[in-house]
C-alpha positions as CSV (number, residue, x, y, z in Angstrom):
1,M,0.2,-0.1,0.0
2,A,1.5,3.3,-1.0
3,T,2.5,5.8,1.7
4,A,0.7,9.3,1.3
5,P,2.1,12.5,1.1
6,Q,2.8,14.5,3.7
7,P,2.5,18.1,2.9
8,Q,2.3,19.6,6.3
9,K,6.0,19.2,6.8
10,R,6.8,21.2,3.4
11,R,4.8,23.9,4.9
12,V,6.3,23.9,8.4
13,R,9.7,24.4,6.6
14,K,8.6,27.2,4.7
15,R,6.9,28.4,7.8
16,I,10.4,28.6,9.6
17,L,12.4,29.2,6.5
18,I,10.9,32.7,5.1
19,P,11.1,34.4,8.8
20,S,14.4,33.1,9.2
21,I,15.7,35.0,5.7
22,M,13.7,37.9,6.6
23,L,15.4,38.1,9.9
24,A,18.8,37.3,8.4
25,V,17.8,40.0,5.6
26,L,16.9,42.6,8.9
27,A,20.1,41.7,10.4
28,L,22.3,42.7,7.6
29,A,20.7,45.6,6.7
30,T,21.1,47.0,10.7
31,I,24.9,46.1,10.4
32,W,25.3,47.9,7.0
33,L,23.3,51.4,8.6
34,Y,25.3,51.1,11.6
35,W,28.9,51.0,10.0
36,R,27.7,53.9,7.4
37,G,26.3,56.2,10.7
38,T,29.6,55.2,12.7
39,T,32.8,54.8,10.0
40,A,33.4,58.4,9.7
41,D,36.2,60.2,7.6
42,T,39.0,62.5,8.7
43,T,39.9,64.0,5.6
44,E,37.1,66.4,3.6
45,H,36.2,64.9,0.4
46,N,35.3,67.7,-2.1
47,P,34.2,67.5,-6.0
48,T,36.0,68.5,-8.5
49,S,33.6,70.5,-11.0
50,P,30.1,70.9,-11.1
51,A,29.2,68.4,-13.2
52,D,30.1,66.1,-10.3
53,G,27.3,67.1,-8.0
54,P,26.8,66.5,-4.5
55,V,29.7,64.7,-2.3
56,T,28.0,63.3,0.8
57,Q,30.4,61.8,3.8
58,L,30.2,61.1,7.6
59,F,32.9,63.4,8.7
60,S,35.0,63.6,12.1
61,Q,37.1,66.9,13.2
62,N,37.9,68.0,16.8
63,G,36.2,64.9,18.3
64,R,32.9,66.0,16.7
65,T,30.9,63.8,13.8
66,A,29.1,65.2,11.4
67,V,27.5,65.0,8.2
68,R,29.0,67.0,5.4
69,C,27.7,67.4,1.7
70,A,30.2,69.6,-0.7
71,I,28.8,70.9,-4.2
72,I,30.5,73.4,-6.7
73,V,27.8,75.7,-7.5
74,D,28.6,77.7,-11.0
75,A,28.3,81.2,-9.5
76,P,30.1,83.5,-7.5
77,P,29.8,83.3,-3.6
78,A,27.9,86.8,-3.5
79,T,25.3,84.8,-5.6
80,V,25.3,82.0,-3.7
81,W,24.9,83.8,-0.7
82,R,22.1,85.9,-1.3
83,V,20.4,82.5,-1.8
84,V,21.8,80.6,1.6
85,T,20.8,84.0,3.4
86,D,17.0,84.5,1.9
87,Y,15.8,82.5,5.0
88,D,12.0,83.1,4.5
89,S,12.6,81.9,0.5
90,H,13.9,78.4,2.2
91,S,10.6,76.7,1.8
92,K,10.2,77.4,-1.8
93,F,13.5,75.6,-2.7
94,V,15.1,73.8,0.0
95,P,13.6,70.1,0.4
96,Y,12.2,68.7,4.0
97,I,12.0,72.6,4.9
98,A,7.9,72.8,5.3
99,Q,8.1,76.3,7.0
100,L,10.7,79.0,7.6
101,S,10.7,82.3,9.5
102,S,13.8,84.3,10.2
103,Q,14.6,87.5,13.1
104,K,17.3,89.5,13.6
105,L,18.2,89.3,17.4
106,D,19.7,92.4,19.1
107,D,23.3,90.6,19.4
108,G,23.7,90.5,14.9
109,K,22.8,86.4,15.0
110,M,19.3,85.5,12.6
111,R,17.0,83.6,14.7
112,L,15.5,80.9,12.4
113,T,12.1,79.1,13.2
114,G,10.6,76.3,11.1
115,V,9.4,73.1,10.7
116,A,11.4,70.3,8.9
117,H,9.1,67.6,7.0
118,S,9.8,64.1,6.4
119,R,6.7,61.8,4.9
120,M,8.3,58.8,6.8
121,W,9.6,60.7,10.1
122,G,7.2,63.6,10.3
123,D,7.2,67.2,10.9
124,W,10.4,68.6,13.3
125,P,10.1,72.1,14.6
126,F,13.1,73.7,15.2
127,E,15.0,77.5,16.4
128,I,18.5,78.1,15.7
129,D,20.2,81.2,16.3
130,V,22.6,81.7,13.2
131,T,25.9,83.4,13.0
132,E,26.9,84.9,9.9
133,S,30.2,85.6,8.7
134,K,31.3,87.7,5.3
135,Q,34.4,88.4,4.2
136,P,33.1,89.4,0.3
137,E,36.7,90.8,-0.2
138,Q,37.7,87.5,-0.4
139,G,34.7,85.6,-1.4
140,S,34.1,83.5,1.7
141,Y,31.0,83.6,3.8
142,S,29.6,81.1,6.8
143,A,26.3,81.1,8.3
144,T,26.4,78.3,11.3
145,W,24.4,77.3,14.3
146,D,25.0,75.4,17.0
147,E,22.1,75.1,19.4
148,P,22.2,71.9,21.9
149,D,19.1,72.7,24.0
150,K,16.5,73.8,22.0
151,S,13.7,72.2,19.9
152,G,13.8,68.9,22.1
153,F,17.4,68.1,20.6
154,A,20.3,66.9,22.6
155,V,22.9,68.2,19.9
156,N,21.8,70.4,16.9
157,R,24.9,72.1,15.0
158,G,25.8,72.8,11.4
159,G,25.3,75.2,8.7
160,W,27.0,76.5,5.2
161,V,30.3,77.5,4.6
162,L,31.3,79.4,0.9
163,K,34.6,79.8,-0.4
164,P,35.5,80.7,-4.1
165,I,36.8,78.7,-7.0
166,G,38.5,80.5,-9.3
167,A,36.7,83.9,-10.5
168,K,32.6,82.4,-10.9
169,Q,32.3,79.3,-8.9
170,T,31.5,78.6,-5.9
171,L,32.5,75.6,-3.3
172,L,29.4,75.5,-1.2
173,V,29.6,73.2,1.8
174,F,26.5,72.2,4.4
175,T,27.0,70.5,7.4
176,K,24.6,68.7,10.0
177,E,25.4,67.3,13.4
178,A,22.2,65.9,15.3
179,E,21.0,63.7,18.5
180,F,18.2,63.6,19.6
181,P,16.7,61.6,23.0
182,G,15.6,58.5,21.9
183,Y,17.0,57.7,18.5
184,P,20.4,56.3,18.3
185,N,22.9,58.7,16.7
186,F,23.9,55.9,13.6
187,L,20.2,56.2,12.6
188,I,19.9,60.1,12.7
189,R,23.1,60.3,10.6
190,N,21.7,58.0,7.9
191,I,18.7,59.7,7.6
192,L,20.6,62.9,7.3
193,M,23.0,61.2,4.8
194,D,20.0,60.4,2.2
195,R,18.6,63.8,2.6
196,V,21.5,66.5,2.7
197,G,22.3,65.8,-1.2
198,A,18.7,67.4,-2.1
199,I,19.3,70.3,0.1
200,V,22.5,71.3,-1.1
201,R,21.4,70.5,-4.9
202,G,17.7,72.7,-4.0
203,M,20.5,75.8,-3.1
204,R,22.7,75.2,-6.2
205,D,19.5,74.8,-8.4
206,E,17.9,78.4,-6.7
207,A,21.6,80.3,-7.2
208,L,21.7,79.5,-11.0
209,R,18.1,80.5,-11.8
210,R,18.6,83.6,-9.6
211,R,22.4,84.0,-11.7
212,S,20.2,83.8,-15.2
213,S,17.4,85.7,-14.1
């Protein structure tokens, strides 16, 4: 008499195999994200021409680790600086900025109040006091902030630095260091590394648009 097939065993194997594969993939993805969010360069990497687009890296200096993104803009620093400091218009051309307003403080700093928006992570209200530095005769500009205790961030520092390349081009660098209670630093850094390229491209494209208008 023939033995009846036993399909139940195959189903049990599939029920064990598929979750095991998914867990392995999840573990590998977590390891890769941890590596990407903790392994930092100690040398700045910059593009060599406007055609290179943005260059993003995790950069460590003086005991601090930040996400750094550099791009070459085919416009002079003064033109790019006017775009960087047009804070009230940033929501129109900078990705992830849903709202932004500025106020000049008595100490000369600019207070920016706004909301960063992500479809996955929701809205992140923020308030930062920006220190501007200008050396127009040298073509060097910066707008930086360091606000560790505002908007719920444990660390919130970064900013824009502009340097001339030749007579009519600008090296535009954006850095961002953030720590938020309840979220591992490597995860925050991965989120930032996925987004800063779009941010500097938005700034570049607006500078090119204004240069041509």
